CHARMM internal coordinates of N, CA and C (Angstrom, degrees):
IC EDIT
DIST 1 N 1 CA 1.4377
DIST 1 CA 1 C 1.5331
ANGL 1 N 1 CA 1 C 108.52
DIST 1 C 2 N 1.2888
ANGL 1 CA 1 C 2 N 116.51
DIHE 1 N 1 CA 1 C 2 N 129.08
DIST 2 N 2 CA 1.4422
ANGL 1 C 2 N 2 CA 122.27
DIHE 1 CA 1 C 2 N 2 CA -179.73
DIST 2 CA 2 C 1.5214
ANGL 2 N 2 CA 2 C 109.69
DIHE 1 C 2 N 2 CA 2 C -98.52
DIST 2 C 3 N 1.3393
ANGL 2 CA 2 C 3 N 116.86
DIHE 2 N 2 CA 2 C 3 N 130.06
DIST 3 N 3 CA 1.4543
ANGL 2 C 3 N 3 CA 120.68
DIHE 2 CA 2 C 3 N 3 CA 179.52
DIST 3 CA 3 C 1.5185
ANGL 3 N 3 CA 3 C 109.36
DIHE 2 C 3 N 3 CA 3 C -115.29
DIST 3 C 4 N 1.2701
ANGL 3 CA 3 C 4 N 114.05
DIHE 3 N 3 CA 3 C 4 N 152.25
DIST 4 N 4 CA 1.4585
ANGL 3 C 4 N 4 CA 120.31
DIHE 3 CA 3 C 4 N 4 CA 177.67
DIST 4 CA 4 C 1.5295
ANGL 4 N 4 CA 4 C 108.48
DIHE 3 C 4 N 4 CA 4 C -71.19
DIST 4 C 5 N 1.3308
ANGL 4 CA 4 C 5 N 118.59
DIHE 4 N 4 CA 4 C 5 N 139.70
DIST 5 N 5 CA 1.4743
ANGL 4 C 5 N 5 CA 120.74
DIHE 4 CA 4 C 5 N 5 CA -177.86
DIST 5 CA 5 C 1.5311
ANGL 5 N 5 CA 5 C 113.83
DIHE 4 C 5 N 5 CA 5 C -58.98
DIST 5 C 6 N 1.3318
ANGL 5 CA 5 C 6 N 116.95
DIHE 5 N 5 CA 5 C 6 N -34.00
DIST 6 N 6 CA 1.4663
ANGL 5 C 6 N 6 CA 119.24
DIHE 5 CA 5 C 6 N 6 CA 179.60
DIST 6 CA 6 C 1.5291
ANGL 6 N 6 CA 6 C 110.90
DIHE 5 C 6 N 6 CA 6 C -67.18
DIST 6 C 7 N 1.3153
ANGL 6 CA 6 C 7 N 116.88
DIHE 6 N 6 CA 6 C 7 N -35.65
DIST 7 N 7 CA 1.4728
ANGL 6 C 7 N 7 CA 120.55
DIHE 6 CA 6 C 7 N 7 CA 177.87
DIST 7 CA 7 C 1.5227
ANGL 7 N 7 CA 7 C 109.64
DIHE 6 C 7 N 7 CA 7 C -66.42
DIST 7 C 8 N 1.3216
ANGL 7 CA 7 C 8 N 117.35
DIHE 7 N 7 CA 7 C 8 N -43.64
DIST 8 N 8 CA 1.4579
ANGL 7 C 8 N 8 CA 121.16
DIHE 7 CA 7 C 8 N 8 CA 178.77
DIST 8 CA 8 C 1.5358
ANGL 8 N 8 CA 8 C 110.70
DIHE 7 C 8 N 8 CA 8 C -62.30
DIST 8 C 9 N 1.3341
ANGL 8 CA 8 C 9 N 117.17
DIHE 8 N 8 CA 8 C 9 N -41.13
DIST 9 N 9 CA 1.4560
ANGL 8 C 9 N 9 CA 120.85
DIHE 8 CA 8 C 9 N 9 CA 178.97
DIST 9 CA 9 C 1.5263
ANGL 9 N 9 CA 9 C 110.13
DIHE 8 C 9 N 9 CA 9 C -65.99
DIST 9 C 10 N 1.3088
ANGL 9 CA 9 C 10 N 117.11
DIHE 9 N 9 CA 9 C 10 N -39.80
DIST 10 N 10 CA 1.4592
ANGL 9 C 10 N 10 CA 121.30
DIHE 9 CA 9 C 10 N 10 CA 178.78
DIST 10 CA 10 C 1.5333
ANGL 10 N 10 CA 10 C 110.55
DIHE 9 C 10 N 10 CA 10 C -63.58
DIST 10 C 11 N 1.3279
ANGL 10 CA 10 C 11 N 116.54
DIHE 10 N 10 CA 10 C 11 N -43.30
DIST 11 N 11 CA 1.4729
ANGL 10 C 11 N 11 CA 120.49
DIHE 10 CA 10 C 11 N 11 CA 178.50
DIST 11 CA 11 C 1.5275
ANGL 11 N 11 CA 11 C 111.03
DIHE 10 C 11 N 11 CA 11 C -64.06
DIST 11 C 12 N 1.3222
ANGL 11 CA 11 C 12 N 116.43
DIHE 11 N 11 CA 11 C 12 N -41.44
DIST 12 N 12 CA 1.4685
ANGL 11 C 12 N 12 CA 120.37
DIHE 11 CA 11 C 12 N 12 CA 179.17
DIST 12 CA 12 C 1.5281
ANGL 12 N 12 CA 12 C 110.53
DIHE 11 C 12 N 12 CA 12 C -64.87
DIST 12 C 13 N 1.3386
ANGL 12 CA 12 C 13 N 117.36
DIHE 12 N 12 CA 12 C 13 N -41.47
DIST 13 N 13 CA 1.4585
ANGL 12 C 13 N 13 CA 120.35
DIHE 12 CA 12 C 13 N 13 CA 178.99
DIST 13 CA 13 C 1.5273
ANGL 13 N 13 CA 13 C 111.33
DIHE 12 C 13 N 13 CA 13 C -66.05
DIST 13 C 14 N 1.3193
ANGL 13 CA 13 C 14 N 117.42
DIHE 13 N 13 CA 13 C 14 N -39.89
DIST 14 N 14 CA 1.4638
ANGL 13 C 14 N 14 CA 120.62
DIHE 13 CA 13 C 14 N 14 CA 177.62
DIST 14 CA 14 C 1.5246
ANGL 14 N 14 CA 14 C 110.95
DIHE 13 C 14 N 14 CA 14 C -61.91
DIST 14 C 15 N 1.3116
ANGL 14 CA 14 C 15 N 116.02
DIHE 14 N 14 CA 14 C 15 N -44.07
DIST 15 N 15 CA 1.4738
ANGL 14 C 15 N 15 CA 120.04
DIHE 14 CA 14 C 15 N 15 CA 179.66
DIST 15 CA 15 C 1.5306
ANGL 15 N 15 CA 15 C 110.35
DIHE 14 C 15 N 15 CA 15 C -64.20
DIST 15 C 16 N 1.3065
ANGL 15 CA 15 C 16 N 116.80
DIHE 15 N 15 CA 15 C 16 N -40.47
DIST 16 N 16 CA 1.4646
ANGL 15 C 16 N 16 CA 121.22
DIHE 15 CA 15 C 16 N 16 CA 179.11
DIST 16 CA 16 C 1.5303
ANGL 16 N 16 CA 16 C 109.99
DIHE 15 C 16 N 16 CA 16 C -62.35
DIST 16 C 17 N 1.3303
ANGL 16 CA 16 C 17 N 116.87
DIHE 16 N 16 CA 16 C 17 N -43.93
DIST 17 N 17 CA 1.4645
ANGL 16 C 17 N 17 CA 120.36
DIHE 16 CA 16 C 17 N 17 CA 178.56
DIST 17 CA 17 C 1.5309
ANGL 17 N 17 CA 17 C 111.14
DIHE 16 C 17 N 17 CA 17 C -62.65
DIST 17 C 18 N 1.3337
ANGL 17 CA 17 C 18 N 116.95
DIHE 17 N 17 CA 17 C 18 N -38.87
DIST 18 N 18 CA 1.4681
ANGL 17 C 18 N 18 CA 120.65
DIHE 17 CA 17 C 18 N 18 CA 177.38
DIST 18 CA 18 C 1.5251
ANGL 18 N 18 CA 18 C 111.04
DIHE 17 C 18 N 18 CA 18 C -62.37
DIST 18 C 19 N 1.3277
ANGL 18 CA 18 C 19 N 116.80
DIHE 18 N 18 CA 18 C 19 N -44.07
DIST 19 N 19 CA 1.4638
ANGL 18 C 19 N 19 CA 120.67
DIHE 18 CA 18 C 19 N 19 CA -179.58
DIST 19 CA 19 C 1.5297
ANGL 19 N 19 CA 19 C 111.18
DIHE 18 C 19 N 19 CA 19 C -64.77
DIST 19 C 20 N 1.3208
ANGL 19 CA 19 C 20 N 117.12
DIHE 19 N 19 CA 19 C 20 N -40.48
DIST 20 N 20 CA 1.4669
ANGL 19 C 20 N 20 CA 120.80
DIHE 19 CA 19 C 20 N 20 CA 179.36
DIST 20 CA 20 C 1.5280
ANGL 20 N 20 CA 20 C 109.90
DIHE 19 C 20 N 20 CA 20 C -65.89
DIST 20 C 21 N 1.3396
ANGL 20 CA 20 C 21 N 116.82
DIHE 20 N 20 CA 20 C 21 N -43.16
DIST 21 N 21 CA 1.4667
ANGL 20 C 21 N 21 CA 120.72
DIHE 20 CA 20 C 21 N 21 CA 179.36
DIST 21 CA 21 C 1.5276
ANGL 21 N 21 CA 21 C 111.01
DIHE 20 C 21 N 21 CA 21 C -63.36
DIST 21 C 22 N 1.3187
ANGL 21 CA 21 C 22 N 117.22
DIHE 21 N 21 CA 21 C 22 N -39.52
DIST 22 N 22 CA 1.4600
ANGL 21 C 22 N 22 CA 121.05
DIHE 21 CA 21 C 22 N 22 CA 178.61
DIST 22 CA 22 C 1.5267
ANGL 22 N 22 CA 22 C 110.85
DIHE 21 C 22 N 22 CA 22 C -65.42
DIST 22 C 23 N 1.3151
ANGL 22 CA 22 C 23 N 117.43
DIHE 22 N 22 CA 22 C 23 N -40.74
DIST 23 N 23 CA 1.4613
ANGL 22 C 23 N 23 CA 121.05
DIHE 22 CA 22 C 23 N 23 CA 178.26
DIST 23 CA 23 C 1.5277
ANGL 23 N 23 CA 23 C 110.53
DIHE 22 C 23 N 23 CA 23 C -66.22
DIST 23 C 24 N 1.3244
ANGL 23 CA 23 C 24 N 117.18
DIHE 23 N 23 CA 23 C 24 N -39.26
DIST 24 N 24 CA 1.4688
ANGL 23 C 24 N 24 CA 120.62
DIHE 23 CA 23 C 24 N 24 CA 177.37
DIST 24 CA 24 C 1.5278
ANGL 24 N 24 CA 24 C 111.06
DIHE 23 C 24 N 24 CA 24 C -62.87
DIST 24 C 25 N 1.3156
ANGL 24 CA 24 C 25 N 116.62
DIHE 24 N 24 CA 24 C 25 N -43.77
DIST 25 N 25 CA 1.4699
ANGL 24 C 25 N 25 CA 119.96
DIHE 24 CA 24 C 25 N 25 CA 177.82
DIST 25 CA 25 C 1.5187
ANGL 25 N 25 CA 25 C 110.72
DIHE 24 C 25 N 25 CA 25 C -61.21
DIST 25 C 26 N 1.3234
ANGL 25 CA 25 C 26 N 116.68
DIHE 25 N 25 CA 25 C 26 N -41.87
DIST 26 N 26 CA 1.4582
ANGL 25 C 26 N 26 CA 120.54
DIHE 25 CA 25 C 26 N 26 CA 179.03
DIST 26 CA 26 C 1.5203
ANGL 26 N 26 CA 26 C 112.10
DIHE 25 C 26 N 26 CA 26 C -62.40
DIST 26 C 27 N 1.3358
ANGL 26 CA 26 C 27 N 116.67
DIHE 26 N 26 CA 26 C 27 N -43.84
DIST 27 N 27 CA 1.4700
ANGL 26 C 27 N 27 CA 119.99
DIHE 26 CA 26 C 27 N 27 CA 178.28
DIST 27 CA 27 C 1.5197
ANGL 27 N 27 CA 27 C 111.52
DIHE 26 C 27 N 27 CA 27 C -64.32
DIST 27 C 28 N 1.3337
ANGL 27 CA 27 C 28 N 116.47
DIHE 27 N 27 CA 27 C 28 N -40.16
DIST 28 N 28 CA 1.4547
ANGL 27 C 28 N 28 CA 120.63
DIHE 27 CA 27 C 28 N 28 CA 179.81
DIST 28 CA 28 C 1.5265
ANGL 28 N 28 CA 28 C 111.24
DIHE 27 C 28 N 28 CA 28 C -64.81
DIST 28 C 29 N 1.3282
ANGL 28 CA 28 C 29 N 116.95
DIHE 28 N 28 CA 28 C 29 N -44.67
DIST 29 N 29 CA 1.4672
ANGL 28 C 29 N 29 CA 120.62
DIHE 28 CA 28 C 29 N 29 CA 178.49
DIST 29 CA 29 C 1.5217
ANGL 29 N 29 CA 29 C 111.22
DIHE 28 C 29 N 29 CA 29 C -64.54
DIST 29 C 30 N 1.3254
ANGL 29 CA 29 C 30 N 117.46
DIHE 29 N 29 CA 29 C 30 N -41.64
DIST 30 N 30 CA 1.4614
ANGL 29 C 30 N 30 CA 120.92
DIHE 29 CA 29 C 30 N 30 CA 179.33
DIST 30 CA 30 C 1.5258
ANGL 30 N 30 CA 30 C 110.86
DIHE 29 C 30 N 30 CA 30 C -62.35
DIST 30 C 31 N 1.3184
ANGL 30 CA 30 C 31 N 115.71
DIHE 30 N 30 CA 30 C 31 N -42.12
DIST 31 N 31 CA 1.4612
ANGL 30 C 31 N 31 CA 120.37
DIHE 30 CA 30 C 31 N 31 CA 178.94
DIST 31 CA 31 C 1.5283
ANGL 31 N 31 CA 31 C 110.86
DIHE 30 C 31 N 31 CA 31 C -64.91
DIST 31 C 32 N 1.3204
ANGL 31 CA 31 C 32 N 117.50
DIHE 31 N 31 CA 31 C 32 N -43.04
DIST 32 N 32 CA 1.4611
ANGL 31 C 32 N 32 CA 120.93
DIHE 31 CA 31 C 32 N 32 CA 179.48
DIST 32 CA 32 C 1.5261
ANGL 32 N 32 CA 32 C 110.96
DIHE 31 C 32 N 32 CA 32 C -64.37
DIST 32 C 33 N 1.3185
ANGL 32 CA 32 C 33 N 117.03
DIHE 32 N 32 CA 32 C 33 N -41.21
DIST 33 N 33 CA 1.4771
ANGL 32 C 33 N 33 CA 120.03
DIHE 32 CA 32 C 33 N 33 CA 178.56
DIST 33 CA 33 C 1.5192
ANGL 33 N 33 CA 33 C 111.01
DIHE 32 C 33 N 33 CA 33 C -64.31
DIST 33 C 34 N 1.3451
ANGL 33 CA 33 C 34 N 116.45
DIHE 33 N 33 CA 33 C 34 N -38.42
DIST 34 N 34 CA 1.4653
ANGL 33 C 34 N 34 CA 120.39
DIHE 33 CA 33 C 34 N 34 CA 179.60
DIST 34 CA 34 C 1.5339
ANGL 34 N 34 CA 34 C 110.27
DIHE 33 C 34 N 34 CA 34 C -64.46
DIST 34 C 35 N 1.3258
ANGL 34 CA 34 C 35 N 117.08
DIHE 34 N 34 CA 34 C 35 N -40.89
DIST 35 N 35 CA 1.4680
ANGL 34 C 35 N 35 CA 121.18
DIHE 34 CA 34 C 35 N 35 CA 179.47
DIST 35 CA 35 C 1.5302
ANGL 35 N 35 CA 35 C 109.75
DIHE 34 C 35 N 35 CA 35 C -65.73
DIST 35 C 36 N 1.3219
ANGL 35 CA 35 C 36 N 116.78
DIHE 35 N 35 CA 35 C 36 N -44.42
DIST 36 N 36 CA 1.4690
ANGL 35 C 36 N 36 CA 119.90
DIHE 35 CA 35 C 36 N 36 CA -179.99
DIST 36 CA 36 C 1.5259
ANGL 36 N 36 CA 36 C 111.20
DIHE 35 C 36 N 36 CA 36 C -64.86
DIST 36 C 37 N 1.3049
ANGL 36 CA 36 C 37 N 117.57
DIHE 36 N 36 CA 36 C 37 N -39.66
DIST 37 N 37 CA 1.4613
ANGL 36 C 37 N 37 CA 120.59
DIHE 36 CA 36 C 37 N 37 CA 179.44
DIST 37 CA 37 C 1.5230
ANGL 37 N 37 CA 37 C 110.63
DIHE 36 C 37 N 37 CA 37 C -67.11
DIST 37 C 38 N 1.3171
ANGL 37 CA 37 C 38 N 117.40
DIHE 37 N 37 CA 37 C 38 N -36.33
DIST 38 N 38 CA 1.4667
ANGL 37 C 38 N 38 CA 120.47
DIHE 37 CA 37 C 38 N 38 CA 179.21
DIST 38 CA 38 C 1.5199
ANGL 38 N 38 CA 38 C 110.90
DIHE 37 C 38 N 38 CA 38 C -66.42
DIST 38 C 39 N 1.3149
ANGL 38 CA 38 C 39 N 117.03
DIHE 38 N 38 CA 38 C 39 N -33.23
DIST 39 N 39 CA 1.4639
ANGL 38 C 39 N 39 CA 120.01
DIHE 38 CA 38 C 39 N 39 CA 177.76
DIST 39 CA 39 C 1.5196
ANGL 39 N 39 CA 39 C 111.80
DIHE 38 C 39 N 39 CA 39 C -71.17
DIST 39 C 40 N 1.3229
ANGL 39 CA 39 C 40 N 117.24
DIHE 39 N 39 CA 39 C 40 N -36.40
DIST 40 N 40 CA 1.4584
ANGL 39 C 40 N 40 CA 121.54
DIHE 39 CA 39 C 40 N 40 CA -175.99
DIST 40 CA 40 C 1.5181
ANGL 40 N 40 CA 40 C 113.39
DIHE 39 C 40 N 40 CA 40 C -73.65
DIST 40 C 41 N 1.3249
ANGL 40 CA 40 C 41 N 116.44
DIHE 40 N 40 CA 40 C 41 N -45.00
DIST 41 N 41 CA 1.4606
ANGL 40 C 41 N 41 CA 120.45
DIHE 40 CA 40 C 41 N 41 CA -173.20
DIST 41 CA 41 C 1.5273
ANGL 41 N 41 CA 41 C 110.61
DIHE 40 C 41 N 41 CA 41 C -95.31
DIST 41 C 42 N 1.3398
ANGL 41 CA 41 C 42 N 117.64
DIHE 41 N 41 CA 41 C 42 N 117.62
DIST 42 N 42 CA 1.4614
ANGL 41 C 42 N 42 CA 118.33
DIHE 41 CA 41 C 42 N 42 CA 176.70
DIST 42 CA 42 C 1.5263
ANGL 42 N 42 CA 42 C 110.44
DIHE 41 C 42 N 42 CA 42 C -67.47
DIST 42 C 43 N 1.2979
ANGL 42 CA 42 C 43 N 115.76
DIHE 42 N 42 CA 42 C 43 N 142.48
DIST 43 N 43 CA 1.4607
ANGL 42 C 43 N 43 CA 121.50
DIHE 42 CA 42 C 43 N 43 CA -178.82
DIST 43 CA 43 C 1.5225
ANGL 43 N 43 CA 43 C 108.28
DIHE 42 C 43 N 43 CA 43 C -84.61
DIST 43 C 44 N 1.3130
ANGL 43 CA 43 C 44 N 116.63
DIHE 43 N 43 CA 43 C 44 N 133.95
DIST 44 N 44 CA 1.4581
ANGL 43 C 44 N 44 CA 120.90
DIHE 43 CA 43 C 44 N 44 CA -179.26
DIST 44 CA 44 C 1.5282
ANGL 44 N 44 CA 44 C 109.50
DIHE 43 C 44 N 44 CA 44 C -64.32
DIST 44 C 45 N 1.3265
ANGL 44 CA 44 C 45 N 116.08
DIHE 44 N 44 CA 44 C 45 N 132.04
DIST 45 N 45 CA 1.4448
ANGL 44 C 45 N 45 CA 120.70
DIHE 44 CA 44 C 45 N 45 CA 179.52
DIST 45 CA 45 C 1.5174
ANGL 45 N 45 CA 45 C 113.38
DIHE 44 C 45 N 45 CA 45 C 93.36
DIST 45 C 46 N 1.3136
ANGL 45 CA 45 C 46 N 116.74
DIHE 45 N 45 CA 45 C 46 N -7.52
DIST 46 N 46 CA 1.4562
ANGL 45 C 46 N 46 CA 121.06
DIHE 45 CA 45 C 46 N 46 CA 177.58
DIST 46 CA 46 C 1.5206
ANGL 46 N 46 CA 46 C 109.20
DIHE 45 C 46 N 46 CA 46 C -98.42
DIST 46 C 47 N 1.3312
ANGL 46 CA 46 C 47 N 118.51
DIHE 46 N 46 CA 46 C 47 N 147.76
DIST 47 N 47 CA 1.4583
ANGL 46 C 47 N 47 CA 119.48
DIHE 46 CA 46 C 47 N 47 CA 178.97
DIST 47 CA 47 C 1.5218
ANGL 47 N 47 CA 47 C 111.41
DIHE 46 C 47 N 47 CA 47 C -62.60
DIST 47 C 48 N 1.3109
ANGL 47 CA 47 C 48 N 115.75
DIHE 47 N 47 CA 47 C 48 N 145.98
DIST 48 N 48 CA 1.4577
ANGL 47 C 48 N 48 CA 120.63
DIHE 47 CA 47 C 48 N 48 CA 179.90
DIST 48 CA 48 C 1.5224
ANGL 48 N 48 CA 48 C 109.02
DIHE 47 C 48 N 48 CA 48 C -68.10
DIST 48 C 49 N 1.3070
ANGL 48 CA 48 C 49 N 116.09
DIHE 48 N 48 CA 48 C 49 N 141.73
DIST 49 N 49 CA 1.4592
ANGL 48 C 49 N 49 CA 120.89
DIHE 48 CA 48 C 49 N 49 CA 179.96
DIST 49 CA 49 C 1.5105
ANGL 49 N 49 CA 49 C 109.56
DIHE 48 C 49 N 49 CA 49 C -105.14
DIST 49 C 50 N 1.2945
ANGL 49 CA 49 C 50 N 115.88
DIHE 49 N 49 CA 49 C 50 N 175.93
DIST 50 N 50 CA 1.4602
ANGL 49 C 50 N 50 CA 121.05
DIHE 49 CA 49 C 50 N 50 CA -179.05
DIST 50 CA 50 C 1.5232
ANGL 50 N 50 CA 50 C 111.48
DIHE 49 C 50 N 50 CA 50 C -66.81
DIST 50 C 51 N 1.3297
ANGL 50 CA 50 C 51 N 117.95
DIHE 50 N 50 CA 50 C 51 N -22.47
DIST 51 N 51 CA 1.4587
ANGL 50 C 51 N 51 CA 120.25
DIHE 50 CA 50 C 51 N 51 CA -178.59
DIST 51 CA 51 C 1.5189
ANGL 51 N 51 CA 51 C 111.79
DIHE 50 C 51 N 51 CA 51 C -82.36
DIST 51 C 52 N 1.3445
ANGL 51 CA 51 C 52 N 118.13
DIHE 51 N 51 CA 51 C 52 N -14.97
DIST 52 N 52 CA 1.4576
ANGL 51 C 52 N 52 CA 120.70
DIHE 51 CA 51 C 52 N 52 CA 179.99
DIST 52 CA 52 C 1.5272
ANGL 52 N 52 CA 52 C 109.27
DIHE 51 C 52 N 52 CA 52 C -71.87
DIST 52 C 53 N 1.3156
ANGL 52 CA 52 C 53 N 115.56
DIHE 52 N 52 CA 52 C 53 N 141.27
DIST 53 N 53 CA 1.4602
ANGL 52 C 53 N 53 CA 119.70
DIHE 52 CA 52 C 53 N 53 CA -179.20
DIST 53 CA 53 C 1.5163
ANGL 53 N 53 CA 53 C 109.59
DIHE 52 C 53 N 53 CA 53 C -104.64
DIST 53 C 54 N 1.3151
ANGL 53 CA 53 C 54 N 116.24
DIHE 53 N 53 CA 53 C 54 N 160.58
DIST 54 N 54 CA 1.4521
ANGL 53 C 54 N 54 CA 121.42
DIHE 53 CA 53 C 54 N 54 CA 178.82
DIST 54 CA 54 C 1.5142
ANGL 54 N 54 CA 54 C 110.50
DIHE 53 C 54 N 54 CA 54 C 125.02
DIST 54 C 55 N 1.3412
ANGL 54 CA 54 C 55 N 115.49
DIHE 54 N 54 CA 54 C 55 N 164.71
DIST 55 N 55 CA 1.4525
ANGL 54 C 55 N 55 CA 119.91
DIHE 54 CA 54 C 55 N 55 CA -176.54
DIST 55 CA 55 C 1.5190
ANGL 55 N 55 CA 55 C 112.63
DIHE 54 C 55 N 55 CA 55 C -110.66
DIST 55 C 56 N 1.3219
ANGL 55 CA 55 C 56 N 117.72
DIHE 55 N 55 CA 55 C 56 N -6.70
DIST 56 N 56 CA 1.4548
ANGL 55 C 56 N 56 CA 120.46
DIHE 55 CA 55 C 56 N 56 CA -177.70
DIST 56 CA 56 C 1.5272
ANGL 56 N 56 CA 56 C 110.62
DIHE 55 C 56 N 56 CA 56 C -87.87
DIST 56 C 57 N 1.3237
ANGL 56 CA 56 C 57 N 115.73
DIHE 56 N 56 CA 56 C 57 N 144.96
DIST 57 N 57 CA 1.4550
ANGL 56 C 57 N 57 CA 120.59
DIHE 56 CA 56 C 57 N 57 CA 176.32
DIST 57 CA 57 C 1.5255
ANGL 57 N 57 CA 57 C 108.77
DIHE 56 C 57 N 57 CA 57 C -75.56
DIST 57 C 58 N 1.3272
ANGL 57 CA 57 C 58 N 117.85
DIHE 57 N 57 CA 57 C 58 N 152.03
DIST 58 N 58 CA 1.4624
ANGL 57 C 58 N 58 CA 119.54
DIHE 57 CA 57 C 58 N 58 CA 178.42
DIST 58 CA 58 C 1.5242
ANGL 58 N 58 CA 58 C 110.85
DIHE 57 C 58 N 58 CA 58 C -65.99
DIST 58 C 59 N 1.3243
ANGL 58 CA 58 C 59 N 116.62
DIHE 58 N 58 CA 58 C 59 N 151.28
DIST 59 N 59 CA 1.4621
ANGL 58 C 59 N 59 CA 122.37
DIHE 58 CA 58 C 59 N 59 CA -177.41
DIST 59 CA 59 C 1.5180
ANGL 59 N 59 CA 59 C 111.49
DIHE 58 C 59 N 59 CA 59 C -92.12
DIST 59 C 60 N 1.3101
ANGL 59 CA 59 C 60 N 117.66
DIHE 59 N 59 CA 59 C 60 N 26.85
DIST 60 N 60 CA 1.4515
ANGL 59 C 60 N 60 CA 120.59
DIHE 59 CA 59 C 60 N 60 CA -176.78
DIST 60 CA 60 C 1.5350
ANGL 60 N 60 CA 60 C 109.67
DIHE 59 C 60 N 60 CA 60 C -92.17
DIST 60 C 61 N 1.3162
ANGL 60 CA 60 C 61 N 114.63
DIHE 60 N 60 CA 60 C 61 N 153.18
DIST 61 N 61 CA 1.4501
ANGL 60 C 61 N 61 CA 117.95
DIHE 60 CA 60 C 61 N 61 CA 176.30
DIST 61 CA 61 C 1.5304
ANGL 61 N 61 CA 61 C 108.01
DIHE 60 C 61 N 61 CA 61 C -76.16
DIST 61 C 62 N 1.3128
ANGL 61 CA 61 C 62 N 116.61
DIHE 61 N 61 CA 61 C 62 N 143.12
DIST 62 N 62 CA 1.4534
ANGL 61 C 62 N 62 CA 121.02
DIHE 61 CA 61 C 62 N 62 CA 179.77
DIST 62 CA 62 C 1.5082
ANGL 62 N 62 CA 62 C 109.67
DIHE 61 C 62 N 62 CA 62 C -115.74
DIST 62 C 63 N 1.2974
ANGL 62 CA 62 C 63 N 116.81
DIHE 62 N 62 CA 62 C 63 N 148.54
DIST 63 N 63 CA 1.4665
ANGL 62 C 63 N 63 CA 120.99
DIHE 62 CA 62 C 63 N 63 CA 178.17
DIST 63 CA 63 C 1.5173
ANGL 63 N 63 CA 63 C 109.17
DIHE 62 C 63 N 63 CA 63 C -82.73
DIST 63 C 64 N 1.3131
ANGL 63 CA 63 C 64 N 115.67
DIHE 63 N 63 CA 63 C 64 N 141.24
DIST 64 N 64 CA 1.4641
ANGL 63 C 64 N 64 CA 120.59
DIHE 63 CA 63 C 64 N 64 CA -179.99
DIST 64 CA 64 C 1.5208
ANGL 64 N 64 CA 64 C 107.49
DIHE 63 C 64 N 64 CA 64 C -87.59
DIST 64 C 65 N 1.3380
ANGL 64 CA 64 C 65 N 115.09
DIHE 64 N 64 CA 64 C 65 N 129.92
DIST 65 N 65 CA 1.4655
ANGL 64 C 65 N 65 CA 120.45
DIHE 64 CA 64 C 65 N 65 CA 178.79
DIST 65 CA 65 C 1.5089
ANGL 65 N 65 CA 65 C 109.51
DIHE 64 C 65 N 65 CA 65 C -82.59
DIST 65 C 66 N 1.3130
ANGL 65 CA 65 C 66 N 118.78
DIHE 65 N 65 CA 65 C 66 N 141.85
DIST 66 N 66 CA 1.4670
ANGL 65 C 66 N 66 CA 120.51
DIHE 65 CA 65 C 66 N 66 CA 179.11
DIST 66 CA 66 C 1.5291
ANGL 66 N 66 CA 66 C 110.88
DIHE 65 C 66 N 66 CA 66 C -65.70
DIST 66 C 67 N 1.3411
ANGL 66 CA 66 C 67 N 115.77
DIHE 66 N 66 CA 66 C 67 N 147.57
DIST 67 N 67 CA 1.4664
ANGL 66 C 67 N 67 CA 120.83
DIHE 66 CA 66 C 67 N 67 CA -179.81
DIST 67 CA 67 C 1.5174
ANGL 67 N 67 CA 67 C 110.04
DIHE 66 C 67 N 67 CA 67 C -70.44
DIST 67 C 68 N 1.2965
ANGL 67 CA 67 C 68 N 116.25
DIHE 67 N 67 CA 67 C 68 N 147.82
DIST 68 N 68 CA 1.4649
ANGL 67 C 68 N 68 CA 120.03
DIHE 67 CA 67 C 68 N 68 CA -178.98
DIST 68 CA 68 C 1.4924
ANGL 68 N 68 CA 68 C 109.84
DIHE 67 C 68 N 68 CA 68 C -101.43
END
COOR INIT
IC SEED 1 N 1 CA 1 C
IC BUILD
């Protein structure tokens, strides 16, 4: 089957756009998952935030504030 060169170029460009869009979606989802995971898991050595769950106090050293 013989195809016109413009049709072949159009098909190739459409496929290229699909691949780029799929890669963009993948990067966006990966970035969103990374942000959500960072919010969920407290980082060791960082002060506990209000979103952290549990009843134990953090084991970090605290600075003593001067008396007023």
